[in-house]
KOLBADO-326053 format. One line per 4 residues: for each residue x, y, z of C-alpha. Coordinates in steps of 0.25 Angstrom, whole numbers, plus 5000, padded with zeros to 4 digits. Example, Ala and Ser with C-alpha at 12.3 -4.5 7.8 and 13.67 -1.06 7.14 Angstrom:
5049:4982:5031 ~ 5055:4996:5029
END
This chain:
5121:5045:5338 ~ 5116:5046:5325 ~ 5103:5040:5330 ~ 5101:5050:5341
5103:5062:5329 ~ 5092:5056:5322 ~ 5082:5054:5335 ~ 5086:5070:5338
5083:5073:5325 ~ 5068:5068:5325 ~ 5066:5075:5338 ~ 5070:5089:5332
5061:5083:5320 ~ 5048:5081:5328 ~ 5049:5093:5337 ~ 5050:5104:5326
5037:5096:5319 ~ 5029:5097:5331 ~ 5034:5112:5334 ~ 5030:5114:5319
5017:5108:5320 ~ 5013:5116:5333 ~ 5018:5129:5324 ~ 5008:5124:5314
4997:5120:5323 ~ 5000:5136:5329 ~ 4996:5141:5315 ~ 5010:5144:5310
5005:5145:5296 ~ 5020:5148:5293 ~ 5026:5137:5300 ~ 5014:5127:5293
5018:5132:5279 ~ 5034:5129:5281 ~ 5029:5114:5287 ~ 5022:5111:5276
5031:5114:5265 ~ 5041:5108:5273 ~ 5032:5093:5274 ~ 5030:5097:5258
5046:5096:5257 ~ 5046:5083:5267 ~ 5036:5076:5258 ~ 5044:5078:5245
5058:5074:5250 ~ 5057:5060:5247 ~ 5051:5063:5233 ~ 5054:5051:5223
5066:5053:5213 ~ 5066:5043:5204 ~ 5052:5043:5194 ~ 5047:5031:5199
5046:5036:5213 ~ 5041:5048:5209 ~ 5030:5042:5201 ~ 5026:5033:5213
5027:5046:5221 ~ 5018:5053:5216 ~ 5008:5042:5213 ~ 5008:5039:5227
5006:5055:5230 ~ 4993:5056:5219 ~ 4987:5044:5226 ~ 4990:5052:5239
4981:5064:5235 ~ 4966:5065:5238 ~ 4958:5066:5227 ~ 4942:5069:5229
4941:5055:5221 ~ 4951:5044:5221 ~ 4957:5039:5211 ~ 4963:5024:5211
4977:5023:5208 ~ 4978:5016:5196 ~ 4969:5026:5189 ~ 4979:5035:5192
4990:5023:5187 ~ 4982:5022:5173 ~ 4982:5039:5172 ~ 4995:5040:5174
5000:5027:5166 ~ 4990:5034:5155 ~ 4998:5046:5155 ~ 5010:5041:5154
5006:5032:5141 ~ 5001:5043:5135 ~ 5013:5051:5137 ~ 5023:5042:5132
5013:5039:5119 ~ 5013:5052:5116 ~ 5030:5053:5118 ~ 5030:5042:5111
5022:5048:5098 ~ 5030:5062:5100 ~ 5044:5052:5097 ~ 5037:5045:5086
5035:5058:5079 ~ 5048:5062:5081 ~ 5055:5049:5078 ~ 5047:5053:5063
5054:5065:5060 ~ 5065:5058:5060 ~ 5064:5044:5052 ~ 5073:5043:5040
5061:5039:5028 ~ 5070:5032:5019 ~ 5080:5023:5027 ~ 5076:5007:5026
5073:4999:5039 ~ 5085:4992:5045 ~ 5079:4977:5044 ~ 5082:4967:5034
5077:4969:5020 ~ 5065:4959:5016 ~ 5070:4961:5001 ~ 5084:4959:4999
5092:4963:4987 ~ 5092:4949:4980 ~ 5079:4946:4984 ~ 5073:4952:4970
5085:4946:4962 ~ 5081:4937:4951 ~ 5091:4926:4959 ~ 5081:4927:4972
5068:4930:4966 ~ 5066:4927:4951 ~ 5052:4925:4953 ~ 5052:4939:4957
5061:4945:4947 ~ 5055:4949:4936 ~ 5041:4954:4935 ~ 5031:4964:4929
5034:4973:4941 ~ 5031:4986:4932 ~ 5016:4985:4936 ~ 5016:5000:4933
5017:4995:4917 ~ 5006:4988:4910 ~ 5017:4980:4909 ~ 5030:4978:4914
5043:4971:4919 ~ 5055:4972:4929 ~ 5063:4964:4937 ~ 5066:4965:4952
5077:4974:4953 ~ 5082:4988:4956 ~ 5084:4992:4941 ~ 5076:4982:4932
5072:4978:4917 ~ 5059:4983:4916 ~ 5051:4980:4904 ~ 5038:4987:4900
5026:4985:4890 ~ 5021:5001:4883 ~ 5011:5001:4871 ~ 5003:5011:4863
4992:5009:4852 ~ 4993:5021:4843 ~ 4978:5025:4846 ~ 4982:5030:4861
4993:5036:4854 ~ 4986:5044:4845 ~ 4976:5049:4856 ~ 4987:5053:4868
5002:5056:4865 ~ 5005:5052:4879 ~ 4997:5040:4885 ~ 4997:5031:4873
5009:5023:4879 ~ 5004:5013:4888 ~ 5015:5009:4899 ~ 5012:5011:4913
4997:5006:4918 ~ 4990:5018:4919 ~ 4974:5021:4923 ~ 4973:5031:4909
4976:5022:4900 ~ 4962:5016:4903 ~ 4967:5000:4900 ~ 4963:4986:4906
4975:4979:4911 ~ 4980:4968:4921 ~ 4987:4954:4922 ~ 4977:4944:4921
4990:4936:4928 ~ 5002:4937:4936 ~ 5008:4930:4946 ~ 5018:4939:4951
5031:4928:4946 ~ 5029:4924:4934 ~ 5020:4929:4925 ~ 5007:4939:4922
4997:4941:4911 ~ 4991:4955:4908 ~ 4980:4961:4899 ~ 4980:4973:4895
4969:4981:4887 ~ 4972:4992:4880 ~ 4962:5001:4870 ~ 4969:4995:4857
4974:4985:4862 ~ 4975:4972:4871 ~ 4987:4968:4878 ~ 4992:4954:4886
5005:4952:4892 ~ 5010:4940:4897 ~ 5023:4941:4906 ~ 5029:4927:4909
5043:4925:4918 ~ 5052:4914:4919 ~ 5062:4913:4930 ~ 5075:4908:4926
5091:4910:4927 ~ 5097:4921:4936 ~ 5091:4935:4934 ~ 5077:4931:4934
5073:4925:4922 ~ 5064:4927:4908 ~ 5052:4934:4906 ~ 5043:4936:4894
5032:4947:4893 ~ 5021:4944:4880 ~ 5015:4956:4876 ~ 5001:4954:4866
4993:4965:4861 ~ 4979:4962:4855 ~ 4975:4975:4846 ~ 4960:4981:4849
4957:4991:4841 ~ 4947:4987:4830 ~ 4947:4999:4821 ~ 4960:5000:4818
4974:4996:4817 ~ 4980:5004:4828 ~ 4995:5003:4832 ~ 5000:4996:4845
5014:4998:4849 ~ 5020:4989:4862 ~ 5033:4991:4868 ~ 5040:4985:4878
5054:4990:4886 ~ 5065:4985:4894 ~ 5071:4995:4903 ~ 5082:4997:4914
5088:5008:4921 ~ 5103:5003:4914 ~ 5106:4999:4900 ~ 5103:4985:4899
5104:4981:4883 ~ 5114:4974:4876 ~ 5107:4971:4864 ~ 5095:4973:4854
5091:4964:4843 ~ 5080:4966:4836 ~ 5070:4960:4829 ~ 5076:4954:4814
5076:4943:4805 ~ 5081:4935:4815 ~ 5073:4938:4825 ~ 5060:4942:4819
5052:4942:4830 ~ 5062:4946:4843 ~ 5069:4958:4847 ~ 5078:4956:4859
5087:4964:4869 ~ 5097:4961:4876 ~ 5102:4966:4891 ~ 5107:4965:4903
5106:4971:4917 ~ 5115:4968:4929 ~ 5101:4961:4937 ~ 5097:4953:4924
5110:4952:4917 ~ 5107:4948:4902 ~ 5093:4946:4895 ~ 5087:4944:4882
5074:4953:4880 ~ 5066:4947:4869 ~ 5054:4955:4861 ~ 5048:4944:4852
5035:4948:4843 ~ 5025:4934:4846 ~ 5017:4940:4833 ~ 5026:4944:4823
5017:4955:4813 ~ 5022:4964:4804 ~ 5014:4975:4810 ~ 5024:4975:4821
5036:4987:4821 ~ 5045:4985:4832 ~ 5056:4997:4837 ~ 5064:4997:4848
5070:5005:4856 ~ 5082:5008:4868 ~ 5083:5020:4876 ~ 5086:5027:4890
5072:5026:4897 ~ 5067:5029:4911 ~ 5058:5020:4917 ~ 5047:5029:4923
5045:5035:4909 ~ 5049:5025:4900 ~ 5035:5027:4891 ~ 5035:5042:4891
5049:5042:4884 ~ 5046:5031:4876 ~ 5036:5040:4868 ~ 5048:5049:4865
5055:5037:4858 ~ 5043:5036:4847 ~ 5044:5040:4832 ~ 5032:5041:4821
5035:5031:4809 ~ 5025:5039:4800 ~ 5015:5052:4801 ~ 5005:5043:4792
5006:5029:4800 ~ 5014:5034:4812 ~ 5017:5022:4821 ~ 5028:5027:4833
5037:5018:4835 ~ 5052:5018:4845 ~ 5062:5028:4839 ~ 5075:5020:4834
5089:5022:4843 ~ 5101:5016:4845 ~ 5102:5007:4854 ~ 5112:5012:4865
5115:4999:4875 ~ 5123:5007:4886 ~ 5113:5017:4888 ~ 5097:5013:4885
5091:5006:4897 ~ 5076:5004:4888 ~ 5073:4994:4878 ~ 5058:4996:4870
5054:4987:4860 ~ 5040:4992:4851 ~ 5030:4985:4845 ~ 5020:4990:4836
5009:4986:4830 ~ 5006:4995:4817 ~ 4995:4987:4813 ~ 4986:4979:4824
4975:4971:4820 ~ 4965:4970:4833 ~ 4965:4957:4841 ~ 4977:4952:4835
4988:4950:4844 ~ 5003:4955:4844 ~ 5012:4949:4855 ~ 5026:4949:4858
5034:4944:4870 ~ 5043:4953:4879 ~ 5056:4941:4883 ~ 5065:4944:4893
5077:4933:4894 ~ 5088:4934:4906 ~ 5100:4927:4901 ~ 5101:4920:4912
5089:4910:4909 ~ 5097:4906:4897 ~ 5100:4893:4900 ~ 5089:4889:4906
5077:4895:4896 ~ 5070:4885:4887 ~ 5064:4894:4878 ~ 5059:4910:4877
5048:4913:4885 ~ 5040:4916:4873 ~ 5031:4910:4864 ~ 5024:4896:4867
5031:4895:4880 ~ 5028:4908:4885 ~ 5013:4904:4883 ~ 5013:4890:4892
5019:4898:4901 ~ 5009:4908:4903 ~ 4999:4898:4902 ~ 5005:4889:4912
5005:4902:4921 ~ 4992:4905:4920 ~ 4986:4892:4923 ~ 4996:4892:4935
4991:4906:4939 ~ 4977:4902:4939 ~ 4979:4891:4948 ~ 4987:4897:4959
4976:4907:4958 ~ 4965:4898:4961 ~ 4973:4891:4971 ~ 4973:4905:4980
4960:4911:4975 ~ 4950:4899:4972 ~ 4941:4909:4966 ~ 4936:4898:4958
4931:4892:4972 ~ 4922:4906:4975 ~ 4908:4908:4972 ~ 4905:4918:4958
4920:4917:4955 ~ 4919:4916:4938 ~ 4933:4917:4929 ~ 4930:4932:4926
4932:4934:4941 ~ 4943:4925:4944 ~ 4951:4932:4933 ~ 4948:4947:4939
4952:4940:4952 ~ 4966:4933:4945 ~ 4969:4946:4936 ~ 4967:4954:4948
4977:4947:4957 ~ 4986:4945:4945 ~ 4986:4962:4945 ~ 4989:4964:4958
5002:4953:4955 ~ 5005:4959:4942 ~ 5005:4973:4949 ~ 5019:4969:4958
5029:4978:4955 ~ 5044:4980:4960 ~ 5050:4994:4962 ~ 5063:5000:4964
5066:5014:4969 ~ 5066:5025:4980 ~ 5053:5029:4987 ~ 5052:5043:4991
5049:5045:5006 ~ 5048:5058:5016 ~ 5043:5061:5030 ~ 5032:5069:5032
5035:5083:5026 ~ 5049:5080:5021 ~ 5050:5088:5009 ~ 5059:5079:5001
5058:5064:5001 ~ 5068:5054:5004 ~ 5072:5042:4995 ~ 5069:5029:5000
5079:5019:4999 ~ 5079:5012:4985 ~ 5071:4999:4986 ~ 5062:4988:4978
5047:4985:4981 ~ 5040:4973:4976 ~ 5026:4976:4977 ~ 5010:4974:4969
5006:4988:4966 ~ 4991:4994:4967 ~ 4989:4997:4953 ~ 4999:4996:4942
4993:5009:4935 ~ 4989:5018:4945 ~ 4998:5015:4960 ~ 5010:5006:4953
5019:5006:4965 ~ 5018:4999:4980 ~ 5008:5004:4990 ~ 5012:4999:5004
4996:4997:5009 ~ 4992:4993:4995 ~ 5001:4981:4995 ~ 4997:4973:5008
4984:4972:5000 ~ 4990:4967:4987 ~ 4999:4955:4995 ~ 4985:4950:5001
4982:4944:4987 ~ 4997:4943:4983 ~ 5000:4935:4995 ~ 4990:4925:4990
4995:4924:4978 ~ 5009:4924:4980 ~ 5015:4925:4996 ~ 5029:4928:4989
5025:4939:4981 ~ 5020:4947:4995 ~ 5031:4942:5001 ~ 5040:4951:4993
5032:4961:4991 ~ 5030:4963:5008 ~ 5047:4962:5010 ~ 5049:4971:4996
5038:4981:5005 ~ 5046:4980:5018 ~ 5059:4982:5014 ~ 5053:4996:5011
5053:4999:5025 ~ 5062:5012:5029 ~ 5068:5013:5043 ~ 5055:5019:5049
5047:5008:5045 ~ 5038:5013:5035 ~ 5036:5009:5021 ~ 5032:5019:5011
5016:5019:5006 ~ 5021:5020:4992 ~ 5032:5013:4985 ~ 5037:5021:4972
5050:5015:4968 ~ 5058:5021:4956 ~ 5053:5030:4946 ~ 5044:5022:4938
5035:5019:4951 ~ 5038:5035:4955 ~ 5032:5039:4940 ~ 5017:5032:4945
5015:5042:4958 ~ 5013:5055:4957 ~ 5021:5063:4965 ~ 5015:5065:4978
5013:5051:4982 ~ 5029:5048:4978 ~ 5034:5050:4992 ~ 5031:5042:5004
5030:5048:5017 ~ 5037:5041:5028 ~ 5023:5044:5039 ~ 5014:5038:5030
5008:5024:5030 ~ 5000:5015:5025 ~ 4991:5002:5029 ~ 5000:4992:5033
4992:4981:5025 ~ 5006:4973:5022 ~ 5000:4968:5037 ~ 4990:4961:5030
4997:4954:5019 ~ 5008:4950:5031 ~ 4995:4945:5041 ~ 4991:4936:5027
5004:4931:5026 ~ 5004:4927:5040 ~ 4992:4921:5040 ~ 4994:4914:5027
5010:4910:5027 ~ 5014:4913:5041 ~ 5030:4907:5037 ~ 5031:4916:5027
5044:4921:5023 ~ 5040:4934:5023 ~ 5039:4936:5039 ~ 5054:4936:5042
5059:4944:5054 ~ 5064:4955:5045 ~ 5050:4956:5040 ~ 5042:4956:5052
5053:4967:5056 ~ 5050:4975:5044 ~ 5036:4974:5047 ~ 5037:4977:5062
5044:4991:5057 ~ 5033:4995:5048 ~ 5022:4992:5059 ~ 5031:4999:5069
5032:5012:5061 ~ 5015:5011:5058 ~ 5015:5012:5074 ~ 5026:5022:5075
5021:5031:5065 ~ 5004:5030:5065 ~ 5001:5030:5078 ~ 4989:5035:5081
4985:5047:5095 ~ 4981:5036:5103 ~ 4987:5023:5106 ~ 4984:5011:5096
4980:5022:5087 ~ 4985:5025:5071 ~ 4985:5037:5064 ~ 4989:5037:5048
4999:5047:5046 ~ 4999:5055:5032 ~ 4985:5063:5033 ~ 4987:5078:5028
4981:5085:5041 ~ 4982:5100:5034 ~ 4975:5096:5022 ~ 4966:5104:5017
4961:5100:5002 ~ 4957:5085:5009 ~ 4943:5083:5013 ~ 4949:5072:5023
4964:5070:5024 ~ 4969:5059:5016 ~ 4976:5047:5024 ~ 4984:5040:5013
4993:5033:5024 ~ 4979:5025:5026 ~ 4980:5022:5012 ~ 4966:5024:5013
4968:5039:5008 ~ 4957:5047:5008 ~ 4948:5037:5017 ~ 4942:5049:5027
4948:5050:5041 ~ 4948:5061:5051 ~ 4946:5074:5043 ~ 4958:5081:5049
4970:5074:5052 ~ 4976:5075:5066 ~ 4986:5066:5074 ~ 4974:5062:5081
4969:5052:5070 ~ 4966:5036:5071 ~ 4965:5031:5059 ~ 4958:5016:5063
4963:5010:5050 ~ 4977:5011:5053 ~ 4974:5005:5069 ~ 4969:4992:5061
4981:4992:5051 ~ 4990:4992:5064 ~ 4982:4982:5071 ~ 4983:4971:5058
4997:4976:5058 ~ 5001:4972:5074 ~ 4995:4958:5072 ~ 5002:4955:5060
5016:4960:5065 ~ 5012:4954:5079 ~ 5009:4940:5072 ~ 5022:4940:5063
5031:4941:5075 ~ 5022:4932:5083 ~ 5026:4922:5071 ~ 5041:4924:5071
5043:4926:5086 ~ 5032:4913:5088 ~ 5025:4921:5098 ~ 5011:4923:5103
5012:4937:5105 ~ 5018:4950:5103 ~ 5017:4965:5106 ~ 5012:4966:5090
5002:4957:5093 ~ 4997:4963:5106 ~ 4997:4976:5100 ~ 4989:4971:5090
4980:4966:5099 ~ 4978:4979:5105 ~ 4975:4986:5093 ~ 4965:4976:5089
4958:4978:5103 ~ 4944:4981:5098 ~ 4941:4992:5111 ~ 4954:4999:5108
4949:5000:5093 ~ 4938:5005:5097 ~ 4943:5016:5107 ~ 4950:5022:5095
4942:5019:5083 ~ 4927:5017:5086 ~ 4917:5028:5085 ~ 4906:5024:5090
4897:5037:5085 ~ 4900:5030:5072 ~ 4899:5016:5074 ~ 4914:5015:5068
4927:5012:5068 ~ 4932:5026:5064 ~ 4947:5036:5063 ~ 4946:5046:5073
4953:5060:5071 ~ 4949:5075:5070 ~ 4938:5074:5060 ~ 4923:5079:5055
4916:5075:5042 ~ 4912:5091:5039 ~ 4922:5091:5028 ~ 4922:5097:5014
4930:5101:5001 ~ 4929:5116:4999 ~ 4934:5122:4986 ~ 4939:5136:4990
4947:5144:4979 ~ 4962:5144:4979 ~ 4973:5155:4974 ~ 4967:5168:4963
4962:5166:4949 ~ 4972:5168:4940 ~ 4973:5173:4924 ~ 4976:5158:4920
4965:5153:4931 ~ 4953:5163:4931 ~ 4945:5153:4939 ~ 4948:5154:4955
4954:5140:4958 ~ 4949:5132:4969 ~ 4953:5120:4977 ~ 4945:5110:4989
4948:5111:5003 ~ 4941:5104:5014 ~ 4934:5113:5024 ~ 4928:5108:5038
4914:5111:5038 ~ 4911:5108:5050 ~ 4923:5112:5059 ~ 4915:5108:5073
4915:5094:5068 ~ 4930:5092:5067 ~ 4934:5085:5080 ~ 4942:5072:5085
4933:5059:5080 ~ 4931:5046:5075 ~ 4930:5049:5059 ~ 4917:5044:5053
4920:5039:5040 ~ 4916:5023:5038 ~ 4925:5016:5029 ~ 4937:5009:5026
4943:5013:5038 ~ 4932:5011:5047 ~ 4933:4994:5043 ~ 4946:4992:5048
4943:4986:5061 ~ 4937:4977:5053 ~ 4944:4975:5042 ~ 4957:4972:5050
4949:4964:5058 ~ 4950:4972:5071 ~ 4937:4970:5076 ~ 4932:4957:5085
4923:4950:5078 ~ 4913:4953:5090 ~ 4913:4966:5088 ~ 4900:4975:5087
4910:4983:5078 ~ 4914:4973:5069 ~ 4896:4972:5068 ~ 4896:4986:5066
4906:4987:5054 ~ 4899:4976:5049 ~ 4888:4982:5046 ~ 4892:4995:5042
4900:4989:5029 ~ 4887:4984:5025 ~ 4880:4997:5024 ~ 4880:5002:5012
4879:5017:5015 ~ 4892:5015:5024 ~ 4903:5004:5015 ~ 4895:4995:5007
4893:4993:4992 ~ 4892:4984:4983 ~ 4905:4984:4976 ~ 4914:4985:4990
4914:4992:5004 ~ 4918:5007:5000 ~ 4930:5013:5008 ~ 4920:5024:5014
4906:5024:5019 ~ 4895:5033:5011 ~ 4892:5038:5023 ~ 4904:5045:5024
4906:5060:5022 ~ 4918:5059:5013 ~ 4913:5046:5006 ~ 4915:5049:4993
4922:5062:4994 ~ 4935:5068:4985 ~ 4944:5070:4997 ~ 4951:5082:4988
4947:5088:4975 ~ 4955:5080:4969 ~ 4955:5067:4976 ~ 4943:5060:4972
4938:5050:4985 ~ 4946:5037:4987 ~ 4943:5029:4999 ~ 4930:5037:5001
4920:5027:4996 ~ 4928:5018:4986 ~ 4927:5002:4986 ~ 4943:4997:4989
4946:4982:4988 ~ 4956:4982:5001 ~ 4948:4986:5011 ~ 4937:4978:5007
4948:4966:5007 ~ 4949:4969:5020 ~ 4934:4970:5024 ~ 4931:4958:5017
4944:4951:5024 ~ 4940:4956:5038 ~ 4925:4951:5035 ~ 4929:4939:5032
4936:4937:5046 ~ 4925:4940:5053 ~ 4917:4932:5046 ~ 4924:4921:5049
4927:4925:5064 ~ 4916:4919:5074 ~ 4908:4933:5078 ~ 4894:4939:5078
4897:4946:5066 ~ 4904:4935:5056 ~ 4892:4933:5048 ~ 4890:4947:5043
4905:4948:5041 ~ 4902:4936:5032 ~ 4891:4941:5025 ~ 4896:4955:5023
4909:4949:5017 ~ 4903:4941:5005 ~ 4895:4954:5001 ~ 4906:4962:5001
4915:4952:4994 ~ 4905:4949:4984 ~ 4906:4963:4982 ~ 4919:4967:4980
4922:4955:4969 ~ 4908:4959:4960 ~ 4912:4972:4959 ~ 4928:4971:4958
4925:4959:4947 ~ 4915:4969:4938 ~ 4924:4980:4938 ~ 4937:4972:4935
4927:4966:4923 ~ 4922:4980:4919 ~ 4935:4988:4919 ~ 4947:4977:4920
4952:4984:4933 ~ 4953:4981:4946 ~ 4952:4995:4955 ~ 4957:5004:4964
4942:5005:4972 ~ 4928:5005:4968 ~ 4917:5015:4968 ~ 4908:5009:4979
4895:5015:4971 ~ 4899:5008:4958 ~ 4911:5000:4961 ~ 4918:5003:4949
4932:5004:4949 ~ 4941:5016:4953 ~ 4953:5021:4956 ~ 4966:5016:4949
4966:5003:4941 ~ 4970:4991:4940 ~ 4971:4993:4955 ~ 4975:4978:4957
4981:4981:4970 ~ 4975:4980:4984 ~ 4960:4978:4973 ~ 4966:4964:4971
4961:4960:4984 ~ 4948:4957:4977 ~ 4955:4943:4974 ~ 4956:4938:4990
4940:4944:4990 ~ 4938:4936:4979 ~ 4944:4924:4985 ~ 4942:4926:4998
4955:4926:5005 ~ 4958:4935:5014 ~ 4970:4934:5024 ~ 4965:4923:5035
END
């Protein structure tokens, strides 16, 4: 029955269709329109409902269209795929921007800590418990604890007292004191010898530690002063103090007939238990007056407070001694001893020992660490140091290395090691545009510092360079330092650029640099250190899963927050696009500060150096995971290979017009600082006040383009060894390196080419040029390291790389040694025209890389 009904319907449809066609053919336009609409509806009755079927349907429909030209199906597939990929990428950027607005700044990452609470205690790590960890002082000691007993040296001579009311007391390292000082020996664990040259006196400080007992053992500091004034006898006062946050003193025994040369203090703290401090004169003299003082002090302003505790003896011959006051053992937290040479004789030395003894070492201590025993131990450790130094660096076998240059290298290394410090406290952090900063959690940091006088705190990108040297000397120190730094990771994978912990450290930092912003990065130079350790000690105890997981989170933070406008591109955050006072807005996050970037910061910028850092980082973390998982490759190594692709690099950063690798962004060279009036004259200031703002002198030139400023940034594909040894662009860079109109000088490679419009120019009326021509040792080290690599690698340019390497190395060594002999310092940077030292000093942070340059120890 149903079959007959179906057949009948088909016949009726056939007749209806025939009649409609007849009507259309007879010219009935209304019927034709109705039929056309019906047919269109009929075509879409079976339009697919699921997404995949809809895509197939649309794709097939598109392919049935007739175009005046033929479009291959694979081209349409590529176009659609590209549109989808671009949409997904933009969606990813939107999500990342949205997420960053709701990230917390001060929550530690939820991963196992690398330094546990007990790891720095004297029971677990006695070798590193006590140390000269207050490197911001000319001489200071403390132990690795949140609440440490801290010791420090101060002094003044009376000629300085007459010249200045507030700058005569030496305590904190200060460039304005114009002293020559530094460690000539320091092994980072057991002993150190420091020389300090002041105008009217020379100081020699020897520090020696013996590990024993359960509370860190004993140590002695021998302080020897040699007066230098030949014209008249200038009184000299020396101070040594001990400070703790809480009262710690039990008993003080002053010098007496029973103990004519020794003063004794008994004390105890929770961590140290009971101990004894002795102040012992080694050269008794009737001209020495000794005073003591106990009181309540704050460590961050202890020297300022001390100035209020003096009393003059007489008007005719005033001597300023500490004023007597009663000892309150339940209240006082600081002990001072003052030794005053009332009539010192030139070149006649005076010496005293500061002896610390732990009660827990009493049963094993054969004799006090003083006298001839102290001398013998210092001599033994010096000899041991010299043998270890030569065994590592082998400078005696190098050409043109005499004893003076070896002394220079040894002192430079010792100053880096002697600058290792220990800080505890809370950093101040904030997100961009956050008005009230957050406090980081209480944490501790074991780190070297760039400069004891100017930068006595932890700097993220400096520390990677520091540990290229430290790891050569003592890998255990580097492992400890890296572990502390990576415990600073917050829950987002961010580490602050500068670590400023504790009131004493904060007192040395300008207010505008104290708060660290969580969107700001710094070059990830720790990957240089880790790469070296991987090549030399692949089974290092540092390379466990918790460390690699922290390193991975840090790496992912860079990829998540410093991405660029295009795939495989990167952009430093933190530039001020609204700045009107800067000639070229600084990129502090890059570490290169005022190095010229695109003149107008935008989100369209592509930064060459950051891309190269991420290439290195991807390779290193890939090798770490390959080692842990025993695999040949992984997605990190694959990504590193993608970033290393020279064709991809050239598409983003090679300027054919300028023949160089470069940044890309909204840029013009036609900018200048112009002085304009500001405000109105007043009776108090009748002269019209002015300031300098930036002006664009040729607006039509402002466009998206490659940034034509040849300098250190242009060398990053060379420095990170991304360039193929066969690449003609390698030859191009090598030729440019030798060009004296660009970077080449007889003192080293300058940071910015002389041909740059911003070479040697101030960035604001108050900021002198910093990375705009000066010679920096860390960048020269990276260039030398890569030149040696290309010299050893088979290729058409290996001979040229070898020749440039030899000349550049000679220039750097010759000039740095010349300036050290002249000034007694290693400097932050060197003038490209004269070779003279510039910036902060002593700067034995990354400038200590000269030791590796002299010994030709790179990372291979």
